[in-house]
C-alpha positions, 0 to 999 in steps of 0.5 A, a space after each residue: 862261454 864260461 861265465 868266469 871268462 866274462 866276469 869275476 863277480 858273476 854267480 851262476 845258478 847251481 841247480 843242485 840247490 832246491 832254493 835255486 830251482 824254486 826261485 826259477 820256478 816262481 819267476 817263470 810262473 810269475 811271468 806266465 801269470 802276468 802275461 795272461 793277465 795283461 793279455 786280457 787287458 788287450 780289450 782295454 787297449 793294450 797289445 799282445 807285445 805289451 802283455 809279453 813284456 809285462 810278464 817278463 818284467 814281473 818274472 825278472 823283478 821277482 828274481 832280482 829281488 831274490 838275488 839282491 836279498 841273497 847278496 845282503 844276507 847270504 847265510 839266510 837263504 829262506 829270508 829271500 823268499 820272504 822278500 819274494 812273497 811280499 813282492 808278489 803281493 806288491 806286484 798286484 797292488 803297484 805298477 811293475 817298476 823299471 828293471 834296470 835299477 835293480 840290475 844296478 843295485 845287484 851289481 853294486 852289492 857284488 862289487 862291494 861284498 865280493 860274494 863270488 870270492 873275488 874283486 870286480 874285474 875290468 868288465 864288471 867295473 865298466 858295466 857298473 859305470 855304464 849302468 850307473 851313468 845311464 840311470 843318472 842321465 835318464 832318471 836321477 843324478 842320485 844314481 851317479 852319487 850312489 854308484 860313486 859311493 859303491 866304488 869308493 867303499 870297495 877301494 877302502 876295504 880288503 882286496 879291492 879293485 885299486 882303480 875303483 877310487 879314481 873311478 868313484 871320484 870321477 863318478 862324483 864329478 860327473 854326477 855333480 855336472 848332471 845335477 847342475 845341467 838339470 838346474 840344481 833342482 831340490 827334491 820335491 816328494 811331499 806325497 811320500 811318507 818318511 815313516 815308510 822308509 824308516 820302518 823298513 830300515 829299523 826292521 832291517 837293522 838287526 841284520 847289520 847289528 846282530 849278523 851272527 857268524 858268517 858261514 857263506 863262502 865265495 863261489 870261486 874261491 870256496 873261502 869264507 866271505 869277508 864280514 866287513 864287506 858284507 856289513 858295508 854292502 848292507 850299509 850301502 843298501 840303506 844309502 840306496 834305499 834312502 837315496 832313491 826315496 829322495 827321487 820324485 815319484 814321477 822318476 822312480 816309478 815304484 822302485 822304493 816300494 820293492 826295495 821296501 820288500 827287501 828290507 822288511 822281508 830280510 828283517 822280519 825273517 831275522 827277527 822271527 828266526 831269532 825268536 823261534 831259536 830262543 824258544 827252542 833253547 828255553 827249558 820247558 816250564 
């Protein structure tokens, strides 16, 4: 079945592009390597099934971080590979986090930025709600609030899915109910450093402040993407980063570290690219 019959914001990989082939190869090799590594941990009490699942999660994580980076900076395709490089280093250091939050992050960005060139369809909206609610119930009500923001942002921009405003309002109410049911707990994250988040956001700011002329087009329409939507998606990403940082470490299980890779990867690539471009433009002394 063709993907456009199921979703309007889905973006199939075009293997005519070298970068798409490259990320699939990297994700596949990551899965194999981590499957082998965790297989040897069998002697520490793990099972072969856990080894296979760990490898698959590692490969999916790398791919999703690349995909999220592409949504945030569609004109700079190599910036996403800086994210991937950082993530590969972080996977060695940190525990591989849950995958569903990154799927949710990708969905929210696509609902806002219309990178396919089209607004979210009913099935896309339903999937966004479903995943947001699952994360709100099982991890933190913050995911519900962030999901609501994503739908409300979409409803206020050009060519929105008009039913997203009532959906966003509904998600705010449901999130408040979940918060109350959980005892209205105030977050406790004394072991975290706000400097970790602030550093990444500052590095990412040039992507928002000096975005340059947007050249990317929608996959379905072949028309230029809306710069306002791309900018709001980037701002939404900051809300997501900070919001997930407020969740206690026992619940987010390392998600923040890998969002850090996205922000620092894209920001560093932009800054280095700008410096190199200025050097090329400068006359020889």
